[in-house]
C-alpha positions, 0 to 999 in steps of 0.5 A, a space after each residue: 500500500 502506498 500513501 497518498 498526500 490527502 490521507 491526513 487521518 490517524 492510521 493504525 496498523 491494527 485497523 487500516 494496516 491489516 490487524 494483529 497479524 500485520 502488527 506481529 509481522 511489522 514487529 519482526 520486520 522492525 527487529 530485522 531492520 535494526 539487526 536484533 534477534 527474532 526472539 519471542 521476548 523482542 517480538 513481544 516488546 515491539 508488539 506491545 509498543 505498537 498497541 501502546 501507541 495505537 493510531 498515528 502516522 501512516 506506515 508508522 506503528 510507533 508514531 515517531 516524527 519525520 526522519 531528520 536525516 531522510 526527510 524524503 521518507 515521509 510525505 507533506 501531510 502529518 497526523 496531528 501530534 507530529 507523527 510522520 506519515 511515511 510514504 511506504 512500508 519500507 520507509 516506515 521501517 527505515 524511519 524506525 531504524 534511524 530513530 533508534 540511532 539517535 542518542 536519546 533512544 540508542 539504549 532501546 536499540 542496544 537492548 533489542 540487539 542484545 536480546 534484553 526485551 525487559 530492559 528495552 521495555 523499561 528504557 522505552 517507558 523512561 525515554 522521551 518517546 512518549 511525553 506521558 511515559 505511558 503513565 510510567 508503565 501503567 498504560 504500556 500494553 502487556 497483551 500476548 502475541 497472536 496465538 502465543 502467551 505473553 512472554 513479558 507478562 507483568 512487565 508493565 509499570 516496571 521502570 526501575 532499571 536495577 530491578 529489571 536488569 536482575 530479571 533481564 537475563 532470565 527473561 531473554 532466556 525464557 523468551 527464546 527457549 521455544 525457538 529452533 535457533 535456541 535448541 540449535 545453539 544448545 546442541 552446539 554448546 553441549 557437543 562442544 562441552 563433550 569435545 572439551 571433556 574428551 580432549 581433557 581425558 586424552 591430554 591426561 592419559 600420558 600423565 596417568 601412564 607415566 605415573 603408573 610406570 613410576 609406581 611400578 619402577 618404585 615397587 621393583 626397586 623396593 623389591 630388589 632391596 632387602 627389607 624394602 619391599 614395602 611390607 614394613 620390615 625384613 621377611 623371615 628368610 631375610 632375617 635368617 640370612 642375616 643371622 647366618 652372615 653374622 654367625 660366619 663373621 663372628 666365627 671368622 673373627 674368633 678364628 683370626 684371634 686364635 691364630 694371632 694368639 697361637 702365633 704370639 705363643 710361638 714367637 715367644 718360645 722362639 725368642 726365649 730359646 735364643 736368649 738362653 743360648 746367648 748367655 752360655 760361654 762357647 767353651 767354658 773349659 777349653 783344652 789348652 795345649 
């Protein structure tokens, strides 16, 4: 549908634009336009935003003003209140994209591209997008998406950033859990974890084998050392062998001492005989001629 310049009345995607199904489609197209993931939570907050804005400019479900950087996107006629009448469906999506690049609204775009719909809802309410701030959240829609339960039920009226930041991670996770993309990512994460575990086991195997080899070597060395077999003391066989060795050593010592004693006695006898023979005169009564 292409806008004509004489269409100055309020336009609503829920009425002239095709109804709830068209609003849901526009929410997904808007997310694609800004590069945000198509999670149920993100789709829900855009859909609720459309409902909260109701009627306004043509092809402009969120009722932003003319695009200052691209004035050709909107025609000369505007609905009262300053909402731009965009010249086409694509022009309206471009206008939405450009508005979320503005400093006053960039936080909303960052929330959506980061799949943080709860924080996006809070930042929409707290921003200057609507002068009334949607009655600080009380008038912000929480209607479900067509054919689905509301992924952000009960979020209306929550404007405290500290509170919502605590819930944002869980909300983003739950809003995406039913999608095929979620389960594909979950499968890849699980498969990656298995590969990591297998890799750790493979890396650990050489160390385990080396430790086992060291243990066997220690046991072998211990077995080769008398009394070192790890039993806490020498065996009976080792004790008997040690006793035999001590007995032999004692016997050898005794025999050696006896030999020394006998040798000493022999030397004493020999020494005594020589002394006696030396005291006698060679010929006490010589025969003189």
